[in-house]
Structure formats: structure tokens, C-alpha cells
C-alpha positions as CSV (number, residue, x, y, z in Angstrom):
1,X,26.7,6.7,-2.2
2,X,30.1,6.3,-0.8
3,X,31.1,9.1,1.6
4,X,33.7,11.5,0.5
5,X,35.0,15.0,1.3
6,X,33.3,16.4,-1.8
7,X,29.9,14.8,-1.0
8,X,26.9,16.4,-2.7
9,X,23.4,16.5,-1.3
10,X,21.5,13.3,-1.7
11,X,19.1,15.0,-4.2
12,X,22.1,15.4,-6.5
13,X,22.9,11.7,-6.3
14,X,19.6,10.7,-7.9
15,X,19.3,11.5,-11.6
16,X,16.1,13.2,-12.6
17,X,15.1,10.3,-14.9
18,X,16.4,7.1,-13.3
19,X,16.1,4.1,-15.6
20,X,15.8,0.6,-14.3
21,X,16.7,-2.4,-16.5
22,X,14.1,-3.7,-18.9
23,X,15.2,-7.3,-18.1
24,X,12.8,-8.4,-15.3
25,X,15.4,-10.4,-13.4
26,X,17.9,-7.6,-13.5
27,X,15.3,-5.0,-12.6
28,X,14.1,-7.1,-9.6
29,X,17.8,-7.3,-8.5
30,X,18.2,-3.5,-8.8
31,X,15.1,-2.8,-6.8
32,X,16.0,-5.3,-4.1
33,X,19.4,-3.6,-3.7
34,X,17.6,-0.3,-3.2
35,X,15.1,-1.8,-0.8
36,X,18.0,-3.2,1.3
37,X,19.4,0.3,1.5
38,X,16.3,1.3,3.4
39,X,17.7,-0.6,6.4
40,X,21.2,0.9,6.1
41,X,22.9,2.7,8.9
42,X,23.8,5.5,6.4
43,X,21.1,8.1,6.4
44,X,22.1,9.3,2.9
45,X,21.6,5.8,1.5
46,X,18.2,5.5,3.2
47,X,17.2,8.9,1.8
48,X,18.2,8.0,-1.7
49,X,16.6,4.6,-1.6
50,X,13.3,6.0,-0.3
51,X,13.2,8.4,-3.2
52,X,14.4,6.1,-6.0
53,X,11.9,3.3,-5.1
54,X,9.0,5.5,-5.9
55,X,10.3,5.9,-9.4
56,X,10.2,2.1,-9.9
57,X,6.4,2.1,-10.3
58,X,6.5,-1.4,-8.7
59,X,3.8,-2.4,-6.2
60,X,6.2,-5.0,-4.8
61,X,8.2,-2.1,-3.2
62,X,5.2,-0.7,-1.3
63,X,5.7,-2.8,1.9
64,X,9.4,-1.6,1.9
65,X,8.3,2.0,1.6
66,X,5.7,1.6,4.3
67,X,8.5,0.2,6.5
68,X,10.5,3.4,5.6
69,X,7.8,5.5,7.1
70,X,9.0,4.3,10.5
71,X,12.5,5.7,10.0
72,X,13.7,8.3,12.6
73,X,14.8,10.6,9.7
74,X,12.0,12.9,8.6
75,X,13.5,13.2,5.1
76,X,13.3,9.4,4.7
77,X,9.7,9.5,5.9
78,X,8.7,12.3,3.5
79,X,10.5,10.6,0.5
80,X,8.8,7.3,1.3
81,X,5.4,8.9,1.4
82,X,6.1,10.7,-1.8
83,X,7.2,7.4,-3.4
84,X,4.0,5.8,-2.1
85,X,1.9,8.6,-3.5
86,X,3.6,8.1,-6.9
87,X,3.2,4.3,-7.0
88,X,-0.4,4.5,-5.8
89,X,-1.3,7.4,-8.2
90,X,-2.8,9.1,-5.1
91,X,-0.8,12.3,-5.5
92,X,-3.0,14.3,-3.2
93,X,-2.9,11.9,-0.3
94,X,-0.7,13.1,2.6
95,X,-0.7,11.1,5.8
96,X,2.4,12.8,7.2
97,X,2.3,16.6,7.9
98,X,3.4,18.5,4.9
99,X,5.6,20.8,7.0
100,X,7.4,20.7,10.3
101,X,8.5,17.7,12.2
102,X,7.1,14.2,12.1
103,X,6.1,12.6,15.4
104,X,5.9,8.9,16.2
105,X,2.1,9.2,16.1
106,X,2.4,10.7,12.6
107,X,4.5,7.8,11.5
108,X,2.2,5.2,13.0
109,X,-0.9,6.9,11.4
110,X,0.8,7.0,7.9
111,X,1.9,3.4,8.1
112,X,-1.7,2.4,9.1
113,X,-3.3,4.3,6.3
114,X,-0.8,3.1,3.6
115,X,-1.2,-0.5,4.9
116,X,-4.9,-0.2,4.6
117,X,-4.6,1.0,1.0
118,X,-2.2,-1.8,0.1
119,X,-4.4,-4.5,1.6
120,X,-7.2,-3.3,-0.6
121,X,-5.1,-4.3,-3.6
122,X,-3.4,-7.3,-2.1
123,X,-5.7,-8.7,0.6
124,X,-3.6,-11.8,1.1
125,X,-0.4,-9.8,2.0
126,X,0.8,-10.2,5.6
127,X,2.8,-7.4,7.1
128,X,5.5,-8.6,9.5
129,X,5.7,-6.3,12.5
């Protein structure tokens, strides 16, 4: 993800079939590193992380992806929602507009809807605002 003069698009930085470690401790570390990137100042890092975390198929990453829906970058929002759709197996659920810009109201609505879904699975989870 380091910036260089020959930088490619962020889509080219993510392999089609990313493979996380089979070792649970190592996998958790890998996923935590990507989740920390969601808070990076680098928009490319946030875009890649929001895309990669959906391929983890890990429910523990859902709160991080819900957080990413609040990002000011529309690509991060869309990647995060796509990742949430993949993890949830709700491929036809769109809470953000499919095209055009994403408003603050769209972000708030999407976060509310995805939080509701997650709380149905994990009713004891507490989202920190």
C-alpha cells in the first residue's frame, strides 16, 4: 500500500482470491491489521481494507465495516457495504444508493440497518458511538 510514482489503482492491489492464514491466531492478527487500516489517513488503505475484510467471512469484522460506512470516501462506503453483504449472505441488500453520491443521511441509514442486522445475531454486542 506504500505510495509510489507507479502506483496502481487500489483494485489492482487486492488479489482476486486473497487467502488468510489457517492458523487462528495469525488470521486474527491479519484481520486486525486490516481493520486498523480502516482508520488510516490514507484513502487507498481504507479502500483496500474495506474490500479485503469482506473476503474474511468473519462476523467479528462486521462492527469495523459498519464503522467504515461513516467514511467520507464513497468508495470506502460502497466497499464496506459490499463486504457486509458478503459476510451476511444478504447479497441483494443495499442500504446505500447503488449509483451516484452518498449523503450523510445515506450513511446514517446504512449504519442503522446493518447494526440492526448484527444485533439480531449478537444481541449482547454494544456499539460504541
